[in-house]
C-alpha positions as CSV (number, residue, x, y, z in Angstrom):
1,M,-2.9,11.6,-16.0
2,S,0.2,11.4,-13.7
3,I,1.1,7.8,-14.2
4,E,0.1,5.5,-17.0
5,V,1.3,1.8,-17.2
6,K,0.5,-0.1,-20.4
7,N,0.9,-3.8,-20.9
8,L,4.0,-3.9,-18.8
9,F,6.2,-7.0,-18.7
10,K,9.5,-7.4,-16.8
11,Y,11.6,-10.6,-17.0
12,Y,14.5,-11.6,-15.0
13,G,16.0,-14.3,-17.2
14,E,13.1,-16.5,-18.1
15,Q,11.1,-15.6,-15.0
16,A,8.3,-13.0,-15.4
17,A,8.2,-10.8,-12.4
18,V,5.5,-8.6,-13.9
19,K,3.0,-9.9,-16.5
20,D,1.1,-7.7,-18.8
21,I,-0.2,-5.2,-16.2
22,S,-1.9,-1.9,-17.0
23,F,-3.3,0.9,-14.7
24,K,-3.5,4.6,-14.4
25,V,-3.0,7.1,-11.5
26,N,-4.8,10.4,-11.7
27,N,-3.5,13.7,-10.7
28,G,-3.6,14.3,-7.0
29,E,-4.5,10.7,-6.1
30,I,-2.9,8.6,-3.3
31,V,-2.8,5.0,-4.5
32,G,-1.9,2.1,-2.3
33,F,0.0,-0.6,-4.3
34,L,-0.4,-3.9,-2.4
35,G,0.8,-7.5,-2.8
36,P,2.6,-10.3,-1.0
37,N,6.3,-10.6,-1.1
38,G,7.6,-11.3,-4.6
39,A,4.4,-10.1,-6.2
40,G,6.1,-7.6,-8.4
41,K,5.5,-4.3,-6.4
42,S,9.0,-3.1,-6.1
43,T,9.9,-4.1,-9.7
44,T,6.9,-2.2,-11.1
45,M,7.9,0.9,-9.0
46,K,11.5,0.7,-10.2
47,V,10.3,0.6,-13.8
48,I,8.0,3.6,-13.3
49,T,10.9,5.6,-11.8
50,G,13.2,4.7,-14.6
51,Y,15.6,2.8,-12.2
52,I,15.3,-0.3,-14.3
53,S,13.9,-0.9,-17.9
54,A,10.8,-2.7,-18.9
55,S,11.0,-5.9,-20.9
56,E,7.9,-5.1,-22.8
57,G,5.2,-2.3,-22.5
58,E,5.2,1.4,-21.9
59,V,5.2,3.7,-18.9
60,F,4.3,7.4,-19.0
61,V,4.7,10.0,-16.2
62,C,2.9,13.2,-16.7
63,G,2.5,12.2,-20.4
64,Q,6.3,11.7,-20.9
65,P,7.6,8.2,-21.7
66,V,9.9,6.7,-19.1
67,T,13.2,5.3,-20.0
68,V,16.3,4.5,-17.9
69,D,18.2,7.5,-19.4
70,S,15.3,10.0,-19.3
71,L,16.2,13.0,-17.1
72,D,13.0,14.7,-18.1
73,T,10.8,12.2,-16.3
74,R,13.1,11.8,-13.4
75,Q,12.8,15.5,-12.7
76,M,9.0,14.9,-12.3
77,I,9.4,12.0,-9.9
78,G,10.4,11.7,-6.2
79,Y,11.4,8.2,-5.1
80,L,11.9,6.7,-1.7
81,P,13.1,3.0,-2.2
82,E,12.3,0.3,0.3
83,H,15.9,0.3,1.7
84,N,16.4,4.1,2.2
85,P,19.9,4.7,0.7
86,L,21.4,7.6,2.7
87,Y,24.9,8.8,3.3
88,L,25.2,8.0,7.0
89,D,28.4,10.0,7.5
90,M,26.8,13.2,6.2
91,Y,24.9,15.7,8.3
92,V,21.2,16.1,7.6
93,K,21.5,19.6,6.3
94,E,24.7,18.8,4.4
95,Y,23.0,15.8,2.7
96,L,19.9,17.7,1.6
97,T,22.0,20.5,0.2
98,F,24.0,17.9,-1.8
99,V,20.7,16.5,-3.2
100,A,19.4,20.0,-4.1
101,K,22.6,20.8,-5.9
102,I,22.3,17.5,-7.9
103,Y,19.0,18.8,-9.2
104,K,20.7,22.2,-9.9
105,M,18.2,24.2,-7.9
106,S,18.9,27.9,-7.7
107,N,17.5,28.6,-4.2
108,V,19.3,25.7,-2.5
109,K,19.6,27.2,1.1
110,D,15.9,28.3,1.2
111,R,14.7,25.0,-0.3
112,V,16.7,22.9,2.2
113,N,15.3,25.0,5.2
114,D,11.8,24.5,3.8
115,M,12.2,20.7,3.5
116,I,13.6,20.5,7.1
117,K,10.6,22.4,8.4
118,K,8.1,20.4,6.3
119,V,9.2,17.0,7.4
120,G,9.9,17.9,11.0
121,L,13.7,17.7,11.1
122,E,14.4,21.0,12.8
123,V,15.8,19.5,16.0
124,E,17.8,16.8,14.1
125,Q,19.2,19.0,11.3
126,N,22.6,19.3,12.6
127,K,23.1,15.6,13.4
128,K,24.8,13.0,11.3
129,I,22.3,10.8,9.5
130,G,23.9,7.7,11.0
131,A,23.0,9.0,14.5
132,L,19.3,9.4,13.7
133,S,16.5,6.9,14.6
134,K,14.8,5.0,11.8
135,G,11.8,7.4,12.0
136,Y,14.0,10.4,11.4
137,R,16.0,8.6,8.6
138,Q,12.6,8.1,6.9
139,R,12.0,11.8,7.2
140,V,15.3,12.5,5.6
141,G,14.4,10.1,2.8
142,L,11.1,11.8,2.2
143,A,12.8,15.2,2.2
144,Q,15.3,14.2,-0.5
145,A,12.4,12.7,-2.5
146,I,10.4,15.9,-2.6
147,I,13.1,18.5,-2.4
148,H,13.0,19.2,-6.2
149,D,9.2,19.6,-6.0
150,P,8.2,16.6,-8.1
151,K,4.7,16.1,-9.4
152,V,4.7,12.4,-8.6
153,L,6.0,10.6,-5.5
154,I,6.8,6.9,-5.4
155,L,7.2,5.4,-1.9
156,D,8.2,1.8,-1.5
157,E,7.4,0.5,2.1
158,P,7.9,4.0,3.6
159,T,6.9,3.0,7.2
160,S,8.6,-0.5,7.3
161,G,10.2,-1.1,10.7
162,L,8.9,1.9,12.4
163,D,7.5,1.9,15.9
164,P,3.7,2.8,16.4
165,N,4.5,6.5,17.2
166,Q,6.9,6.9,14.2
167,L,4.4,5.2,12.0
168,V,1.6,7.6,12.8
169,E,3.9,10.6,12.3
170,I,5.2,9.4,8.9
171,R,1.6,8.5,7.9
172,E,0.4,12.0,8.6
173,L,3.4,13.5,6.8
174,I,2.6,11.4,3.7
175,K,-1.0,12.4,3.9
176,S,-0.2,16.1,4.0
177,I,2.2,15.7,1.0
178,G,-0.5,13.9,-0.9
179,K,-2.6,17.0,-0.8
180,E,-0.2,18.6,-3.3
181,K,1.2,15.6,-5.3
182,T,0.3,12.3,-6.8
183,V,1.4,9.5,-4.5
184,M,1.9,5.8,-5.2
185,L,3.0,3.8,-2.1
186,S,3.5,0.1,-1.4
187,T,2.9,-1.3,2.1
188,H,2.0,-4.4,4.0
189,I,0.2,-2.4,6.7
190,M,-3.5,-2.4,5.8
191,Q,-4.4,0.2,8.5
192,E,-2.1,2.6,6.6
193,V,-4.0,2.1,3.3
194,D,-7.3,2.7,5.1
195,A,-5.9,5.9,6.6
196,I,-4.1,7.4,3.6
197,C,-5.2,6.0,0.3
198,D,-7.9,7.0,-2.1
199,R,-7.5,3.9,-4.2
200,V,-6.0,0.4,-3.9
201,V,-4.3,-1.7,-6.6
202,I,-3.5,-5.3,-5.6
203,I,-0.9,-7.3,-7.5
204,N,-0.3,-11.1,-7.1
205,K,2.2,-13.2,-8.9
206,G,3.0,-10.3,-11.3
207,E,-0.7,-9.7,-12.2
208,I,-3.2,-7.1,-11.0
209,V,-6.0,-8.9,-9.3
210,A,-8.0,-5.9,-8.0
211,D,-8.1,-2.1,-8.6
212,D,-10.8,0.1,-7.0
213,K,-11.5,2.9,-4.6
214,A,-10.4,2.3,-1.0
215,G,-13.5,1.0,0.9
216,M,-15.0,-0.4,-2.3
217,I,-12.3,-2.9,-3.3
218,G,-13.3,-6.5,-2.9
219,L,-17.1,-5.7,-2.7
220,D,-17.6,-7.7,-5.9
221,I,-15.9,-10.7,-4.4
222,N,-18.6,-13.3,-3.4
223,L,-17.4,-13.8,0.1
224,Q,-19.6,-13.6,3.1
225,T,-18.8,-13.7,6.8
226,V,-21.5,-13.9,9.6
227,Y,-21.0,-13.7,13.3
228,V,-23.4,-15.8,15.4
229,E,-23.9,-16.4,19.1
230,F,-26.3,-19.0,20.4
231,D,-28.0,-19.3,23.8
232,N,-26.5,-22.7,24.3
233,T,-23.2,-24.6,23.7
234,V,-22.6,-25.6,20.1
235,S,-19.7,-27.6,18.8
236,K,-17.7,-27.0,15.6
237,N,-18.7,-30.4,14.3
238,Q,-22.4,-29.4,14.6
239,L,-21.8,-26.2,12.7
240,K,-20.1,-28.1,9.9
241,K,-23.6,-29.4,9.1
242,I,-24.8,-26.0,8.1
243,Q,-25.2,-26.0,4.3
244,S,-22.6,-24.0,2.3
245,V,-20.4,-23.0,5.3
246,Q,-16.8,-23.3,4.2
247,K,-14.8,-21.8,7.2
248,I,-15.6,-21.9,10.9
249,E,-13.8,-19.9,13.6
250,Q,-14.7,-19.5,17.3
251,V,-14.5,-15.9,18.5
252,G,-15.1,-15.5,22.3
253,T,-18.6,-16.9,23.0
254,G,-19.6,-16.8,19.3
255,W,-18.6,-18.1,15.9
256,L,-17.5,-16.6,12.6
257,L,-19.0,-18.6,9.7
258,E,-17.8,-18.0,6.1
259,T,-19.1,-18.9,2.6
260,S,-18.3,-17.9,-1.0
261,E,-21.7,-19.1,-2.3
262,N,-24.3,-16.7,-3.5
263,I,-26.7,-17.1,-0.5
264,D,-27.8,-15.2,2.5
265,L,-25.9,-17.2,5.2
266,R,-28.0,-15.6,8.0
267,K,-31.1,-17.5,6.8
268,T,-29.2,-20.8,6.6
269,I,-27.9,-20.3,10.2
270,A,-31.4,-19.3,11.5
271,Q,-32.8,-22.4,10.0
272,F,-30.1,-24.5,11.7
273,A,-30.9,-22.9,15.0
274,Q,-34.6,-23.6,14.6
275,E,-34.0,-27.3,13.7
276,N,-31.7,-27.7,16.8
277,N,-33.9,-25.8,19.3
278,L,-31.3,-23.0,19.7
279,L,-32.0,-19.3,20.1
280,T,-29.7,-16.9,18.2
281,L,-28.5,-14.1,20.6
282,T,-26.5,-12.4,17.9
283,L,-26.7,-12.9,14.1
284,K,-24.9,-10.2,11.9
285,K,-23.1,-10.1,8.7
286,E,-19.5,-8.9,9.1
287,E,-18.1,-6.2,6.8
288,Q,-15.1,-7.4,4.9
289,S,-11.9,-5.7,5.9
290,L,-9.1,-4.8,3.5
291,E,-7.0,-7.5,5.1
292,Q,-9.6,-10.1,4.5
293,V,-10.0,-9.0,0.8
294,F,-6.2,-9.0,0.4
295,K,-5.9,-12.6,1.8
296,N,-8.7,-13.8,-0.3
297,L,-7.2,-12.4,-3.5
298,T,-3.6,-13.4,-2.9
299,K,-3.9,-16.8,-1.2
300,N,-2.4,-19.7,-3.1
């Protein structure tokens, strides 16, 4: 087991940022840690890395207990915080050499060259970090996080603020790193989770509200969305008469109807069409996207 969190609480004054959460991350797994702003994501990650202490509960990394003064667990963790803290006046190669020496690595020069090649910094290696684009700064942040060859990698919003091209490049880089290490990352970009993660953990108001394999999460939520298109004009007020429909949204020439009741909404819609002399040109159940599941689990 790479990461194990047991009954974790974290208080800031009297406010509980994290409330009795427990989860495990297996070796070689890429886990997406999702939640709205203020849900407790960054706080949890900081406790796992030993950056801040837990108020209650236990955290283990590779079987070792995590404390704020534990150098043993820090050697096993690579951490890229949300606000990537880099020395902007240092050159890329100079900075990575500095980080490698902090970890007291014996083969500093070779390791720095390997990291520069691994994260695609060859062209930029002789520039000052302050002169780099945000995408290349993120690459430097990833390089410093993995330069000591950690077993566990914690990434807090690693693609925040990147343009579409940079986002794809960093996403592929994280995916390749994930083949060798256990990765836990937080993000607000759902496509990123679909593309990278093996598993998804969703936290809301300091509590875990879902934990399942990517693609399976939310399937136990009793929420059903059906797309329907009729052969004639139908108003929203007419559709409100359909039993159990709780949400109605027009999409192009059709409608998205939603219910959380345990029924087959398609049958109810077909019955409505028959009673109103309408023909259904399209009637299909929509698969729930991760974004829909996320909104449903974290809405107020």
